[in-house]
Structure formats: structure tokens, C-alpha cells
C-alpha positions in Angstrom: 99.8 95.2 112.6 103.6 95.9 111.9 104.9 93.3 109.4 107.7 91.0 110.7 111.0 90.7 108.7 112.9 88.7 111.4 112.5 88.0 115.1 113.7 91.6 116.3 112.9 93.6 112.8 109.2 95.0 111.8 108.4 97.5 109.5 105.0 99.4 108.6 104.4 99.4 104.9 104.4 102.4 102.6 100.9 104.0 101.9 101.0 105.8 98.4 97.7 107.7 98.9 99.2 110.3 101.0 103.1 109.4 100.3 103.6 107.8 103.6 106.9 105.9 103.6 107.7 102.7 105.2 108.9 102.9 108.8 110.9 100.4 110.5 111.4 99.0 114.2 114.4 97.2 115.2 114.2 95.7 118.7 117.1 95.0 121.0 117.5 93.8 124.4 118.3 97.3 125.8 116.9 99.7 123.3 114.4 99.8 120.3 115.1 101.9 117.5 112.9 103.3 114.8 113.9 104.3 111.2 112.4 107.2 110.0 109.8 109.5 111.7 106.8 109.6 109.3 105.4 112.1 107.1 102.8 113.8 109.9 102.1 113.7 113.5 99.2 111.0 112.7 101.6 108.8 110.7 103.8 108.9 113.6 101.1 108.1 116.2 99.9 105.1 113.9 103.3 103.8 114.0 103.8 104.0 117.6 100.4 102.4 118.5 101.3 99.4 116.1 104.7 99.2 117.9 102.6 98.5 121.1 100.4 96.0 119.5 103.6 93.7 118.7 104.4 93.5 122.3 107.5 95.8 122.0 108.4 98.3 125.0 108.7 102.2 124.2 110.9 102.8 121.5 114.2 105.0 122.8 115.3 106.3 119.7 114.6 107.4 115.9 117.1 107.2 113.1 116.3 109.4 110.2 117.5 108.6 106.8 117.2 111.8 104.8 115.5 115.4 105.1 112.5 115.0 103.0 109.1 116.1 104.7 107.4 112.6 104.4 110.6 111.1 106.7 110.7 114.1 109.3 107.5 115.6 110.0 106.7 113.2 112.6 109.9 113.8 114.7 108.1 115.9 117.3 105.4 113.3 117.9 107.9 110.7 118.4 109.4 112.6 121.2 112.3 110.6 121.1 116.1 111.2 120.8 116.7 111.5 117.1 120.0 110.8 115.0 120.8 111.7 111.7 123.7 112.7 109.4 124.9 116.3 109.9 123.7 117.4 106.6 120.2 116.0 107.6 120.1 118.1 110.5 121.5 121.3 108.7 118.5 120.8 106.1 115.7 120.3 108.8 117.1 123.1 110.6 116.3 125.4 107.3 112.9 123.7 107.0 112.1 125.0 110.5 112.4 128.5 109.2 109.6 128.1 106.6 105.8 128.5 106.8 103.7 125.6 105.9 100.2 127.0 105.3 98.7 126.5 101.8 99.8 130.0 100.4 103.5 129.4 101.5 103.5 126.1 100.0 102.2 127.2 96.8 104.5 130.2 96.8 107.4 127.7 96.9 106.2 125.8 94.1 105.9 128.7 91.8 109.6 129.8 92.7 110.7 126.2 92.2 111.7 125.7 95.6 109.2 122.9 96.1 107.5 120.6 93.9 103.8 120.0 93.2 103.8 116.3 94.0 105.2 117.1 97.4 102.9 120.2 97.9 100.0 118.3 97.0 100.7 115.2 99.1 101.4 117.4 102.2 98.0 118.9 101.6 96.3 115.5 101.4 98.2 114.1 104.4 97.7 117.2 106.5 94.9 119.4 105.4 95.5 121.8 108.2 98.9 122.4 109.5 98.4 125.0 112.1 99.7 122.8 114.9 102.7 121.4 112.8 106.1 121.3 114.8 109.3 120.5 112.9 112.0 119.4 115.3 115.8 118.5 114.5 117.6 115.6 115.2 119.9 116.1 118.6 122.3 113.5 117.6 124.4 113.4 114.5 127.6 111.8 112.7 129.5 112.6 109.8 130.4 109.3 108.2 129.0 106.1 109.9 127.9 105.3 113.3 127.0 101.9 114.9 124.9 101.2 117.7 124.6 98.2 119.9 120.9 97.8 120.9 121.5 94.8 122.8 121.7 91.5 121.0 121.4 93.3 117.9 123.3 96.0 116.2 122.1 99.0 113.9 124.8 100.5 111.2 123.7 103.9 110.1 125.8 104.8 106.9 125.7 108.0 104.8 125.6 106.8 101.3 124.1 109.9 99.4 122.8 109.7 95.8 120.9 111.9 93.6 117.6 111.6 95.3 119.0 113.4 98.6 122.9 114.0 99.1 122.3 113.3 102.9 120.9 109.9 102.5 121.8 107.2 105.0 120.9 103.5 105.1 120.4 101.4 108.3 121.8 97.8 108.1 121.2 95.2 110.8 123.9 92.8 110.0 122.8 89.9 112.6 119.6 89.6 110.2 121.0 90.8 106.9 118.4 93.5 106.4 118.9 97.0 105.1 116.7 99.9 105.3 117.4 101.8 102.1 114.6 104.5 102.3 114.8 106.6 99.2 118.4 106.7 98.2 117.9 104.5 95.0 115.3 106.9 93.8 115.5 109.7 91.2 116.5 113.4 91.6 113.4 115.2 91.7 114.3 118.6 93.0 116.1 120.0 90.4 113.7 120.0 87.3 112.3 116.9 85.6 113.1 113.7 87.3 116.5 112.3 86.6 119.1 109.7 87.2 122.9 110.1 86.6 124.6 106.9 85.8 128.0 107.6 87.2 126.4 108.7 90.4 123.9 105.7 90.5 126.8 103.2 90.2 128.7 104.9 93.0 125.9 104.6 95.3 125.3 100.8 94.4 129.0 100.1 95.1 128.5 101.4 98.5 125.4 99.4 99.2 127.0 96.1 97.7 129.6 96.5 100.5 127.1 94.9 102.9 125.8 91.2 102.9 121.9 91.7 102.6 119.0 89.3 102.3 116.2 91.8 102.3 116.0 95.3 101.3 113.3 97.9 102.7 112.5 100.6 100.4 110.7 103.9 101.3 108.0 103.5 98.8 107.9 99.9 97.5 107.4 96.8 99.1 110.6 95.1 100.4 112.6 93.3 97.9 115.0 89.9 98.1 118.7 90.2 97.3 117.6 88.7 93.9 114.7 91.1 93.5 117.0 94.0 94.3 120.0 93.0 92.0 117.4 92.4 89.0 116.1 96.2 89.7 119.8 97.9 90.1 121.0 95.8 87.0 118.1 97.0 85.0 118.6 100.6 86.0 122.2 100.4 85.0 121.6 98.6 81.7 119.2 101.2 80.5 121.5 103.8 81.7 124.4 102.2 79.6 122.0 101.9 76.6 121.2 105.7 76.8 124.7 106.4 77.3 125.1 110.4 76.7 122.1 110.6 74.2 120.1 113.7 74.6 117.2 112.8 72.7 114.1 110.7 73.9 113.1 109.2 70.7 116.7 108.3 69.7 117.2 106.5 72.9 114.1 104.7 72.5 115.3 103.5 69.2 118.5 102.4 70.4 116.9 100.6 73.2 114.5 98.7 70.8 117.5 97.6 68.8 119.7 96.5 71.7 116.7 94.6 73.5 114.8 93.6 70.4 111.5 94.8 71.8 109.8 98.2 72.6 110.3 99.4 76.0 107.6 98.9 78.9 106.2 101.9 80.7 108.6 101.5 83.4 111.5 101.0 81.3 110.6 104.1 79.1 110.3 106.3 82.5 113.8 105.1 83.2 115.1 106.2 79.8 113.5 109.6 80.0 115.0 109.8 83.6 118.6 109.3 82.2 117.8 111.5 79.3 116.9 114.2 82.0 120.1 113.5 83.7 122.2 114.0 80.6 120.7 117.4 79.8 120.9 118.6 83.4 124.8 117.5 83.1 125.3 119.3 79.7 123.3 122.5 81.1 125.1 122.8 84.3 
């Protein structure tokens, strides 16, 4: 079944084996809205069947958080009016011009347009793609839009970020729940996975404008306000420790001096992310 976050808000947990992100369902008196369309027709169908099991009438619309394949490949299967930021639609319009067979995916990885992780996950989730149909959103917005679903509201706000510049969040003020999708994650489409501290802090300030008790992330379990604050503060703190450092070992030494302990595996990954971001910035 879908997991219940509040009386009218549900989510389908992420599934790492084939990179299925978490999907959401917000139920109003008049309309129901789905958050993201899934990474395949099968993912979309699984979600729609689970929505029926929680006793909800057929959803009436879908909101897409950003253009990455794992959030959009199920749009056609959903078969519903679909909302996104205008830049998300532009990206999907381009994806529709591409071929998705194995050879084409491999060629785009070789050229640097696609990354190995996404190529491999696409092949795992969709062993064959002969009948894959990509569909563009048919409702777009520029900055922010608000939808009254009847007794409950959805605010869709374009926040950007290095993971995908078109990223939007979906906020439900009555329940103080926010679907973040992937906006806080690293940039992985321009070389080594990276963070930019300045850009991350800008994104965090946009998110902090909202009063939130529960955050739903694309590829992690939901987090409380306290848990999310701890994660954000940790990422920012590591970014500040790394500063403009370009050398990984020097940054690890500085971290150890400041924290009086060696970094954990996750902390080391964040250090590497900021080092990579510095190298990209200087090389730009």
C-alpha cells in the first residue's frame, strides 16, 4: 500500500534497485494530484493500482518536479493532465527526439550526454523500450503556481539547484508537508558528482521560506524537520570546511583538524563533492 503521511497525503517509497523515486498522492475534495510520474510504465501502473487500494478516486492531474528520466517515463501511462515548470517541458520535448534503445543509450554515455548510472538503471527497469512513449507536460508555469484541490492546497514552486536547474518543490501548507524530490542532491550530469556551496545555500534559503514538518525526498525515506535541518547543516558545514580547497587529502586533513575525527564514508563523499565543485568552477 501507499504510506500515509497525513489524512490526505500519501507516498510510494523509493526503490533503489531500479532507481524508482518516491511518488506522492495529495487528495482533495475536488481533485487528486500525483507528484511525479515514475521511471517506467510499470512504475506508473504500480502507483495507480496502489492509489485505488487506499480508497481514492482516480487522480486528475500530475505535477512533475524535474526532467530526469526516473520522474517522467511514466507520464504517458498516467494519462492525466500534467503540470511542470516551463524549463522541464523544454527538456522533455528534447528527450522525445532521442532514441532509447541500448545502442543509442551507450552512444550517449560515450559522448558524455548521458551518465553510466542512469543508462544502467534504465536498462534494469526497462529491459526493452520498444513501446516506451515519452509525453510532455501540457500545463506549464514560470515561477510558482497554487492549486486548490478542495480543502487542501498544493503550491508548486520552482527552486532550481545544481541537481537540475528546473527543479520544483510541491508544498502542502495545510499539512506542512513538502515533496522535495531531488533538488537537494548533487550535480551528476557535468562530470564528477559535485556540490557548489553558494548555490546550495541559495536553494536552502528558498526551501526555508516554508513551514515544514515532513520532507519527502526522491531517493531517501521522508525526514522530519529536525532530521532535514541536521542534514542541511552538515552539508553546509562540510562545504565551509572545504572552502576553496582543490585537493582532497588537504580537505580531509582540514576536516579532521576541525572535527577532531576522521570523516565517515558519507562525510568523505560530501568533501569530494565540494572538491569537485571547486574544480569545475575554476575550470569553467
